[in-house]
PDB file of N, CA, C and O in Angstrom:
ATOM      1  N   MET A   1     110.241  98.114  84.489  1.00  0.00           N
ATOM      2  CA  MET A   1     109.200  97.404  85.224  1.00  0.00           C
ATOM      3  C   MET A   1     109.135  98.156  86.560  1.00  0.00           C
ATOM      4  O   MET A   1     110.103  98.612  87.168  1.00  0.00           O
ATOM      5  N   TYR A   2     107.832  98.215  86.928  1.00  0.00           N
ATOM      6  CA  TYR A   2     107.540  98.917  88.203  1.00  0.00           C
ATOM      7  C   TYR A   2     107.244  97.897  89.370  1.00  0.00           C
ATOM      8  O   TYR A   2     106.492  96.969  89.071  1.00  0.00           O
ATOM      9  N   VAL A   3     107.714  97.939  90.612  1.00  0.00           N
ATOM     10  CA  VAL A   3     107.323  97.156  91.635  1.00  0.00           C
ATOM     11  C   VAL A   3     106.949  98.118  92.791  1.00  0.00           C
ATOM     12  O   VAL A   3     107.469  99.209  93.023  1.00  0.00           O
ATOM     13  N   LYS A   4     105.867  97.458  93.528  1.00  0.00           N
ATOM     14  CA  LYS A   4     105.519  98.212  94.692  1.00  0.00           C
ATOM     15  C   LYS A   4     106.085  97.581  95.889  1.00  0.00           C
ATOM     16  O   LYS A   4     106.024  96.368  96.090  1.00  0.00           O
ATOM     17  N   VAL A   5     106.686  98.500  96.748  1.00  0.00           N
ATOM     18  CA  VAL A   5     107.614  97.999  97.827  1.00  0.00           C
ATOM     19  C   VAL A   5     107.097  98.801  99.115  1.00  0.00           C
ATOM     20  O   VAL A   5     106.857 100.008  99.089  1.00  0.00           O
ATOM     21  N   LYS A   6     106.959  98.005 100.218  1.00  0.00           N
ATOM     22  CA  LYS A   6     106.582  98.459 101.395  1.00  0.00           C
ATOM     23  C   LYS A   6     107.961  98.407 102.396  1.00  0.00           C
ATOM     24  O   LYS A   6     108.429  97.317 102.724  1.00  0.00           O
ATOM     25  N   VAL A   7     108.501  99.551 102.800  1.00  0.00           N
ATOM     26  CA  VAL A   7     109.657  99.481 103.472  1.00  0.00           C
ATOM     27  C   VAL A   7     109.389  99.780 104.949  1.00  0.00           C
ATOM     28  O   VAL A   7     108.643 100.701 105.281  1.00  0.00           O
ATOM     29  N   THR A   8     110.039  98.950 105.871  1.00  0.00           N
ATOM     30  CA  THR A   8     109.972  99.042 107.394  1.00  0.00           C
ATOM     31  C   THR A   8     111.324  99.325 107.907  1.00  0.00           C
ATOM     32  O   THR A   8     112.192  98.452 107.934  1.00  0.00           O
ATOM     33  N   PRO A   9     111.529 100.620 108.344  1.00  0.00           N
ATOM     34  CA  PRO A   9     112.733 100.916 108.900  1.00  0.00           C
ATOM     35  C   PRO A   9     112.962 100.515 110.364  1.00  0.00           C
ATOM     36  O   PRO A   9     111.981 100.188 111.032  1.00  0.00           O
ATOM     37  N   GLU A  10     114.294 100.519 110.955  1.00  0.00           N
ATOM     38  CA  GLU A  10     114.579 100.112 112.314  1.00  0.00           C
ATOM     39  C   GLU A  10     114.131  98.758 112.643  1.00  0.00           C
ATOM     40  O   GLU A  10     113.752  98.536 113.793  1.00  0.00           O
ATOM     41  N   ALA A  11     114.130  97.771 111.709  1.00  0.00           N
ATOM     42  CA  ALA A  11     113.774  96.399 112.100  1.00  0.00           C
ATOM     43  C   ALA A  11     115.059  95.817 112.819  1.00  0.00           C
ATOM     44  O   ALA A  11     116.150  96.386 112.860  1.00  0.00           O
ATOM     45  N   LYS A  12     114.737  94.534 113.406  1.00  0.00           N
ATOM     46  CA  LYS A  12     115.876  93.800 114.160  1.00  0.00           C
ATOM     47  C   LYS A  12     116.832  93.220 113.048  1.00  0.00           C
ATOM     48  O   LYS A  12     118.039  93.180 113.288  1.00  0.00           O
ATOM     49  N   ARG A  13     116.330  92.758 111.811  1.00  0.00           N
ATOM     50  CA  ARG A  13     117.079  92.236 110.811  1.00  0.00           C
ATOM     51  C   ARG A  13     116.626  92.697 109.522  1.00  0.00           C
ATOM     52  O   ARG A  13     115.482  93.130 109.381  1.00  0.00           O
ATOM     53  N   ASP A  14     117.487  92.629 108.531  1.00  0.00           N
ATOM     54  CA  ASP A  14     117.072  92.798 107.039  1.00  0.00           C
ATOM     55  C   ASP A  14     116.383  91.676 106.525  1.00  0.00           C
ATOM     56  O   ASP A  14     116.890  90.558 106.610  1.00  0.00           O
ATOM     57  N   THR A  15     115.127  91.883 105.927  1.00  0.00           N
ATOM     58  CA  THR A  15     114.304  90.822 105.349  1.00  0.00           C
ATOM     59  C   THR A  15     113.658  91.419 104.194  1.00  0.00           C
ATOM     60  O   THR A  15     113.284  92.591 104.168  1.00  0.00           O
ATOM     61  N   LEU A  16     113.525  90.543 103.182  1.00  0.00           N
ATOM     62  CA  LEU A  16     112.907  90.797 101.981  1.00  0.00           C
ATOM     63  C   LEU A  16     111.767  89.729 101.773  1.00  0.00           C
ATOM     64  O   LEU A  16     112.139  88.558 101.693  1.00  0.00           O
ATOM     65  N   ILE A  17     110.524  89.980 101.686  1.00  0.00           N
ATOM     66  CA  ILE A  17     109.425  88.957 101.496  1.00  0.00           C
ATOM     67  C   ILE A  17     108.714  89.614 100.195  1.00  0.00           C
ATOM     68  O   ILE A  17     108.493  90.814 100.028  1.00  0.00           O
ATOM     69  N   LYS A  18     108.387  88.471  99.252  1.00  0.00           N
ATOM     70  CA  LYS A  18     107.611  88.758  98.109  1.00  0.00           C
ATOM     71  C   LYS A  18     106.207  88.247  98.389  1.00  0.00           C
ATOM     72  O   LYS A  18     106.000  87.050  98.588  1.00  0.00           O
ATOM     73  N   ARG A  19     105.250  89.155  98.404  1.00  0.00           N
ATOM     74  CA  ARG A  19     103.908  88.797  98.529  1.00  0.00           C
ATOM     75  C   ARG A  19     103.113  89.049  97.253  1.00  0.00           C
ATOM     76  O   ARG A  19     102.591  90.151  97.083  1.00  0.00           O
ATOM     77  N   GLY A  20     102.994  88.047  96.322  1.00  0.00           N
ATOM     78  CA  GLY A  20     102.346  88.291  95.032  1.00  0.00           C
ATOM     79  C   GLY A  20     103.161  89.316  94.131  1.00  0.00           C
ATOM     80  O   GLY A  20     104.340  89.093  93.857  1.00  0.00           O
ATOM     81  N   ALA A  21     102.566  90.323  93.729  1.00  0.00           N
ATOM     82  CA  ALA A  21     103.357  91.343  92.905  1.00  0.00           C
ATOM     83  C   ALA A  21     104.023  92.322  93.779  1.00  0.00           C
ATOM     84  O   ALA A  21     104.844  93.116  93.320  1.00  0.00           O
ATOM     85  N   ASN A  22     103.717  92.295  94.947  1.00  0.00           N
ATOM     86  CA  ASN A  22     104.369  93.335  95.859  1.00  0.00           C
ATOM     87  C   ASN A  22     105.508  92.729  96.647  1.00  0.00           C
ATOM     88  O   ASN A  22     105.643  91.509  96.741  1.00  0.00           O
ATOM     89  N   ILE A  23     106.367  93.647  97.239  1.00  0.00           N
ATOM     90  CA  ILE A  23     107.493  93.195  98.038  1.00  0.00           C
ATOM     91  C   ILE A  23     107.523  93.961  99.389  1.00  0.00           C
ATOM     92  O   ILE A  23     107.288  95.169  99.400  1.00  0.00           O
ATOM     93  N   GLU A  24     107.784  93.337 100.429  1.00  0.00           N
ATOM     94  CA  GLU A  24     107.853  94.001 101.794  1.00  0.00           C
ATOM     95  C   GLU A  24     109.424  93.779 102.253  1.00  0.00           C
ATOM     96  O   GLU A  24     109.975  92.683 102.353  1.00  0.00           O
ATOM     97  N   VAL A  25     109.942  94.902 102.475  1.00  0.00           N
ATOM     98  CA  VAL A  25     111.444  95.190 103.004  1.00  0.00           C
ATOM     99  C   VAL A  25     111.483  95.521 104.286  1.00  0.00           C
ATOM    100  O   VAL A  25     110.832  96.520 104.593  1.00  0.00           O
ATOM    101  N   SER A  26     112.149  94.880 105.251  1.00  0.00           N
ATOM    102  CA  SER A  26     112.522  95.362 106.498  1.00  0.00           C
ATOM    103  C   SER A  26     113.958  95.626 106.606  1.00  0.00           C
ATOM    104  O   SER A  26     114.735  94.741 106.246  1.00  0.00           O
ATOM    105  N   VAL A  27     114.447  96.846 107.102  1.00  0.00           N
ATOM    106  CA  VAL A  27     115.837  97.289 107.030  1.00  0.00           C
ATOM    107  C   VAL A  27     116.235  97.727 108.619  1.00  0.00           C
ATOM    108  O   VAL A  27     115.393  98.180 109.394  1.00  0.00           O
ATOM    109  N   LYS A  28     117.512  97.541 108.940  1.00  0.00           N
ATOM    110  CA  LYS A  28     117.941  97.833 110.156  1.00  0.00           C
ATOM    111  C   LYS A  28     118.142  99.430 110.305  1.00  0.00           C
ATOM    112  O   LYS A  28     118.154 100.015 111.388  1.00  0.00           O
ATOM    113  N   GLU A  29     118.296 100.031 109.054  1.00  0.00           N
ATOM    114  CA  GLU A  29     118.660 101.480 109.180  1.00  0.00           C
ATOM    115  C   GLU A  29     117.473 102.404 109.539  1.00  0.00           C
ATOM    116  O   GLU A  29     116.316 102.003 109.407  1.00  0.00           O
ATOM    117  N   LYS A  30     117.739 103.534 109.954  1.00  0.00           N
ATOM    118  CA  LYS A  30     116.764 104.509 110.457  1.00  0.00           C
ATOM    119  C   LYS A  30     116.383 105.243 109.186  1.00  0.00           C
ATOM    120  O   LYS A  30     117.136 105.361 108.219  1.00  0.00           O
ATOM    121  N   ALA A  31     115.092 105.749 109.269  1.00  0.00           N
ATOM    122  CA  ALA A  31     114.601 106.576 108.077  1.00  0.00           C
ATOM    123  C   ALA A  31     115.019 108.047 108.099  1.00  0.00           C
ATOM    124  O   ALA A  31     114.208 108.957 107.921  1.00  0.00           O
ATOM    125  N   ILE A  32     116.378 108.246 108.334  1.00  0.00           N
ATOM    126  CA  ILE A  32     116.976 109.514 108.202  1.00  0.00           C
ATOM    127  C   ILE A  32     117.994 109.523 107.116  1.00  0.00           C
ATOM    128  O   ILE A  32     118.567 108.482 106.795  1.00  0.00           O
ATOM    129  N   ARG A  33     118.244 110.686 106.529  1.00  0.00           N
ATOM    130  CA  ARG A  33     119.321 110.891 105.508  1.00  0.00           C
ATOM    131  C   ARG A  33     119.119 109.777 104.502  1.00  0.00           C
ATOM    132  O   ARG A  33     120.156 109.326 104.017  1.00  0.00           O
ATOM    133  N   ASN A  34     118.140 109.329 104.159  1.00  0.00           N
ATOM    134  CA  ASN A  34     117.808 108.324 102.915  1.00  0.00           C
ATOM    135  C   ASN A  34     118.506 107.034 103.249  1.00  0.00           C
ATOM    136  O   ASN A  34     118.791 106.281 102.318  1.00  0.00           O
ATOM    137  N   LEU A  35     118.805 106.712 104.463  1.00  0.00           N
ATOM    138  CA  LEU A  35     119.534 105.449 104.760  1.00  0.00           C
ATOM    139  C   LEU A  35     118.707 104.188 104.454  1.00  0.00           C
ATOM    140  O   LEU A  35     119.169 103.252 103.802  1.00  0.00           O
ATOM    141  N   ALA A  36     117.436 104.213 104.966  1.00  0.00           N
ATOM    142  CA  ALA A  36     116.540 103.013 104.768  1.00  0.00           C
ATOM    143  C   ALA A  36     116.232 102.932 103.306  1.00  0.00           C
ATOM    144  O   ALA A  36     116.173 101.802 102.821  1.00  0.00           O
ATOM    145  N   ASN A  37     116.021 104.000 102.511  1.00  0.00           N
ATOM    146  CA  ASN A  37     115.610 103.951 101.127  1.00  0.00           C
ATOM    147  C   ASN A  37     116.848 103.269 100.324  1.00  0.00           C
ATOM    148  O   ASN A  37     116.637 102.443  99.436  1.00  0.00           O
ATOM    149  N   ASN A  38     118.148 103.674 100.701  1.00  0.00           N
ATOM    150  CA  ASN A  38     119.240 103.154 100.014  1.00  0.00           C
ATOM    151  C   ASN A  38     119.440 101.717 100.220  1.00  0.00           C
ATOM    152  O   ASN A  38     119.807 100.964  99.318  1.00  0.00           O
ATOM    153  N   ARG A  39     119.173 101.321 101.514  1.00  0.00           N
ATOM    154  CA  ARG A  39     119.390  99.860 101.936  1.00  0.00           C
ATOM    155  C   ARG A  39     118.093  98.950 101.175  1.00  0.00           C
ATOM    156  O   ARG A  39     118.253  97.804 100.758  1.00  0.00           O
ATOM    157  N   ALA A  40     117.052  99.561 101.110  1.00  0.00           N
ATOM    158  CA  ALA A  40     115.918  98.863 100.384  1.00  0.00           C
ATOM    159  C   ALA A  40     116.306  98.746  98.990  1.00  0.00           C
ATOM    160  O   ALA A  40     116.245  97.644  98.445  1.00  0.00           O
ATOM    161  N   LYS A  41     116.722  99.838  98.324  1.00  0.00           N
ATOM    162  CA  LYS A  41     117.278  99.768  97.023  1.00  0.00           C
ATOM    163  C   LYS A  41     118.361  98.583  96.643  1.00  0.00           C
ATOM    164  O   LYS A  41     118.372  97.971  95.575  1.00  0.00           O
ATOM    165  N   GLU A  42     119.235  98.398  97.708  1.00  0.00           N
ATOM    166  CA  GLU A  42     120.301  97.431  97.559  1.00  0.00           C
ATOM    167  C   GLU A  42     119.701  95.983  97.619  1.00  0.00           C
ATOM    168  O   GLU A  42     120.030  95.064  96.870  1.00  0.00           O
ATOM    169  N   MET A  43     118.721  95.916  98.680  1.00  0.00           N
ATOM    170  CA  MET A  43     118.022  94.655  98.872  1.00  0.00           C
ATOM    171  C   MET A  43     117.141  94.145  97.549  1.00  0.00           C
ATOM    172  O   MET A  43     117.094  92.969  97.188  1.00  0.00           O
ATOM    173  N   VAL A  44     116.547  95.098  96.988  1.00  0.00           N
ATOM    174  CA  VAL A  44     115.684  94.828  95.860  1.00  0.00           C
ATOM    175  C   VAL A  44     116.559  94.554  94.607  1.00  0.00           C
ATOM    176  O   VAL A  44     116.227  93.647  93.843  1.00  0.00           O
ATOM    177  N   ALA A  45     117.645  95.290  94.370  1.00  0.00           N
ATOM    178  CA  ALA A  45     118.559  95.020  93.391  1.00  0.00           C
ATOM    179  C   ALA A  45     119.091  93.492  93.466  1.00  0.00           C
ATOM    180  O   ALA A  45     119.128  92.804  92.445  1.00  0.00           O
ATOM    181  N   GLY A  46     119.464  93.043  94.611  1.00  0.00           N
ATOM    182  CA  GLY A  46     119.896  91.878  94.847  1.00  0.00           C
ATOM    183  C   GLY A  46     118.896  90.862  94.647  1.00  0.00           C
ATOM    184  O   GLY A  46     119.306  89.751  94.313  1.00  0.00           O
ATOM    185  N   HIS A  47     117.530  91.059  94.806  1.00  0.00           N
ATOM    186  CA  HIS A  47     116.553  90.050  94.543  1.00  0.00           C
ATOM    187  C   HIS A  47     116.243  89.926  93.109  1.00  0.00           C
ATOM    188  O   HIS A  47     115.780  88.887  92.637  1.00  0.00           O
ATOM    189  N   PHE A  48     116.526  91.099  92.336  1.00  0.00           N
ATOM    190  CA  PHE A  48     116.200  90.928  90.931  1.00  0.00           C
ATOM    191  C   PHE A  48     117.481  90.761  90.123  1.00  0.00           C
ATOM    192  O   PHE A  48     117.350  90.740  88.899  1.00  0.00           O
ATOM    193  N   GLY A  49     118.684  90.643  90.634  1.00  0.00           N
ATOM    194  CA  GLY A  49     119.803  90.451  89.945  1.00  0.00           C
ATOM    195  C   GLY A  49     120.362  91.653  89.221  1.00  0.00           C
ATOM    196  O   GLY A  49     121.059  91.411  88.236  1.00  0.00           O
ATOM    197  N   VAL A  50     120.160  92.925  89.565  1.00  0.00           N
ATOM    198  CA  VAL A  50     120.508  94.083  88.821  1.00  0.00           C
ATOM    199  C   VAL A  50     121.251  95.002  89.917  1.00  0.00           C
ATOM    200  O   VAL A  50     121.171  94.810  91.130  1.00  0.00           O
ATOM    201  N   THR A  51     122.023  96.083  89.264  1.00  0.00           N
ATOM    202  CA  THR A  51     122.816  96.961  90.174  1.00  0.00           C
ATOM    203  C   THR A  51     121.818  98.048  90.602  1.00  0.00           C
ATOM    204  O   THR A  51     120.726  98.255  90.075  1.00  0.00           O
ATOM    205  N   THR A  52     122.357  98.708  91.636  1.00  0.00           N
ATOM    206  CA  THR A  52     121.609  99.760  92.408  1.00  0.00           C
ATOM    207  C   THR A  52     121.266 100.896  91.431  1.00  0.00           C
ATOM    208  O   THR A  52     120.209 101.515  91.555  1.00  0.00           O
ATOM    209  N   LYS A  53     122.131 101.168  90.483  1.00  0.00           N
ATOM    210  CA  LYS A  53     122.155 102.204  89.487  1.00  0.00           C
ATOM    211  C   LYS A  53     120.872 101.933  88.478  1.00  0.00           C
ATOM    212  O   LYS A  53     120.356 102.815  87.791  1.00  0.00           O
ATOM    213  N   GLN A  54     120.491 100.676  88.513  1.00  0.00           N
ATOM    214  CA  GLN A  54     119.309 100.255  87.521  1.00  0.00           C
ATOM    215  C   GLN A  54     117.782 100.561  88.176  1.00  0.00           C
ATOM    216  O   GLN A  54     116.720 100.485  87.559  1.00  0.00           O
ATOM    217  N   ILE A  55     117.960 100.923  89.580  1.00  0.00           N
ATOM    218  CA  ILE A  55     116.730 101.080  90.335  1.00  0.00           C
ATOM    219  C   ILE A  55     116.589 102.519  90.755  1.00  0.00           C
ATOM    220  O   ILE A  55     117.590 103.155  91.083  1.00  0.00           O
ATOM    221  N   ARG A  56     115.267 103.117  90.759  1.00  0.00           N
ATOM    222  CA  ARG A  56     115.102 104.379  91.225  1.00  0.00           C
ATOM    223  C   ARG A  56     113.649 104.319  91.734  1.00  0.00           C
ATOM    224  O   ARG A  56     112.805 103.544  91.283  1.00  0.00           O
ATOM    225  N   ILE A  57     113.431 105.260  92.767  1.00  0.00           N
ATOM    226  CA  ILE A  57     112.239 105.549  93.444  1.00  0.00           C
ATOM    227  C   ILE A  57     111.376 106.350  92.686  1.00  0.00           C
ATOM    228  O   ILE A  57     111.725 107.506  92.443  1.00  0.00           O
ATOM    229  N   VAL A  58     110.345 105.940  92.288  1.00  0.00           N
ATOM    230  CA  VAL A  58     109.440 106.807  91.391  1.00  0.00           C
ATOM    231  C   VAL A  58     108.539 107.732  92.214  1.00  0.00           C
ATOM    232  O   VAL A  58     108.376 108.917  91.921  1.00  0.00           O
ATOM    233  N   SER A  59     107.955 107.120  93.274  1.00  0.00           N
ATOM    234  CA  SER A  59     107.202 107.673  94.197  1.00  0.00           C
ATOM    235  C   SER A  59     107.226 107.080  95.554  1.00  0.00           C
ATOM    236  O   SER A  59     107.484 105.901  95.795  1.00  0.00           O
ATOM    237  N   GLY A  60     106.922 108.038  96.461  1.00  0.00           N
ATOM    238  CA  GLY A  60     106.921 107.337  97.956  1.00  0.00           C
ATOM    239  C   GLY A  60     108.348 107.658  98.542  1.00  0.00           C
ATOM    240  O   GLY A  60     108.795 106.780  99.281  1.00  0.00           O
ATOM    241  N   HIS A  61     109.017 108.595  98.369  1.00  0.00           N
ATOM    242  CA  HIS A  61     110.245 108.937  98.987  1.00  0.00           C
ATOM    243  C   HIS A  61     110.134 109.096 100.526  1.00  0.00           C
ATOM    244  O   HIS A  61     111.016 108.676 101.275  1.00  0.00           O
ATOM    245  N   HIS A  62     108.908 109.779 101.007  1.00  0.00           N
ATOM    246  CA  HIS A  62     108.878 110.049 102.347  1.00  0.00           C
ATOM    247  C   HIS A  62     107.854 108.943 102.977  1.00  0.00           C
ATOM    248  O   HIS A  62     107.542 109.025 104.164  1.00  0.00           O
ATOM    249  N   SER A  63     107.435 108.091 102.290  1.00  0.00           N
ATOM    250  CA  SER A  63     106.280 107.303 102.965  1.00  0.00           C
ATOM    251  C   SER A  63     106.727 105.850 102.834  1.00  0.00           C
ATOM    252  O   SER A  63     107.510 105.570 101.927  1.00  0.00           O
ATOM    253  N   PRO A  64     106.277 104.871 103.695  1.00  0.00           N
ATOM    254  CA  PRO A  64     106.640 103.552 103.710  1.00  0.00           C
ATOM    255  C   PRO A  64     106.215 102.680 102.370  1.00  0.00           C
ATOM    256  O   PRO A  64     106.865 101.715 101.967  1.00  0.00           O
ATOM    257  N   SER A  65     105.126 103.139 101.809  1.00  0.00           N
ATOM    258  CA  SER A  65     104.889 102.548 100.475  1.00  0.00           C
ATOM    259  C   SER A  65     105.448 103.278  99.327  1.00  0.00           C
ATOM    260  O   SER A  65     105.213 104.476  99.174  1.00  0.00           O
ATOM    261  N   LYS A  66     106.198 102.583  98.494  1.00  0.00           N
ATOM    262  CA  LYS A  66     107.019 103.180  97.502  1.00  0.00           C
ATOM    263  C   LYS A  66     106.736 102.493  96.172  1.00  0.00           C
ATOM    264  O   LYS A  66     106.183 101.393  96.188  1.00  0.00           O
ATOM    265  N   ILE A  67     107.082 103.072  95.019  1.00  0.00           N
ATOM    266  CA  ILE A  67     107.068 102.387  93.788  1.00  0.00           C
ATOM    267  C   ILE A  67     108.485 102.494  93.100  1.00  0.00           C
ATOM    268  O   ILE A  67     108.926 103.586  92.743  1.00  0.00           O
ATOM    269  N   PHE A  68     109.149 101.362  92.937  1.00  0.00           N
ATOM    270  CA  PHE A  68     110.540 101.374  92.281  1.00  0.00           C
ATOM    271  C   PHE A  68     110.464 101.129  90.713  1.00  0.00           C
ATOM    272  O   PHE A  68     109.671 100.314  90.243  1.00  0.00           O
ATOM    273  N   SER A  69     111.253 101.810  90.000  1.00  0.00           N
ATOM    274  CA  SER A  69     111.283 101.341  88.662  1.00  0.00           C
ATOM    275  C   SER A  69     112.570 100.707  88.483  1.00  0.00           C
ATOM    276  O   SER A  69     113.574 101.239  88.956  1.00  0.00           O
ATOM    277  N   ILE A  70     112.644  99.442  87.741  1.00  0.00           N
ATOM    278  CA  ILE A  70     113.824  98.603  87.650  1.00  0.00           C
ATOM    279  C   ILE A  70     113.951  98.529  86.196  1.00  0.00           C
ATOM    280  O   ILE A  70     113.027  98.134  85.485  1.00  0.00           O
ATOM    281  N   GLU A  71     115.199  98.943  85.704  1.00  0.00           N
ATOM    282  CA  GLU A  71     115.665  98.631  84.456  1.00  0.00           C
ATOM    283  C   GLU A  71     116.369  97.480  84.149  1.00  0.00           C
ATOM    284  O   GLU A  71     117.564  97.374  84.425  1.00  0.00           O
ATOM    285  N   THR A  72     115.698  96.562  83.575  1.00  0.00           N
ATOM    286  CA  THR A  72     116.349  95.284  83.274  1.00  0.00           C
ATOM    287  C   THR A  72     116.959  95.247  81.897  1.00  0.00           C
ATOM    288  O   THR A  72     116.475  95.854  80.941  1.00  0.00           O
ATOM    289  N   ASP A  73     118.139  94.439  81.838  1.00  0.00           N
ATOM    290  CA  ASP A  73     118.722  94.307  80.545  1.00  0.00           C
ATOM    291  C   ASP A  73     117.929  93.540  79.624  1.00  0.00           C
ATOM    292  O   ASP A  73     117.374  92.521  80.036  1.00  0.00           O
ATOM    293  N   LYS A  74     117.811  93.893  78.465  1.00  0.00           N
ATOM    294  CA  LYS A  74     116.953  93.080  77.272  1.00  0.00           C
ATOM    295  C   LYS A  74     117.863  92.498  76.319  1.00  0.00           C
ATOM    296  O   LYS A  74     117.429  91.856  75.363  1.00  0.00           O
TER     297      LYS A  74
END
């Protein structure tokens, strides 16, 4: 399954908001050394009840708008 995620780094608190088919994630980490992306993956994994190994970034590694691929158990 593919999910469109908008990540905002350096926020005051970590939040995850589902808006229709899209997800908005705010993380405390800075957008350096992949810190914000890793925290966003953790939060999305918790939301869908999967491990972080089941999630990968398909596109948008260097932009706020990303597409995550989530492998769900069938």
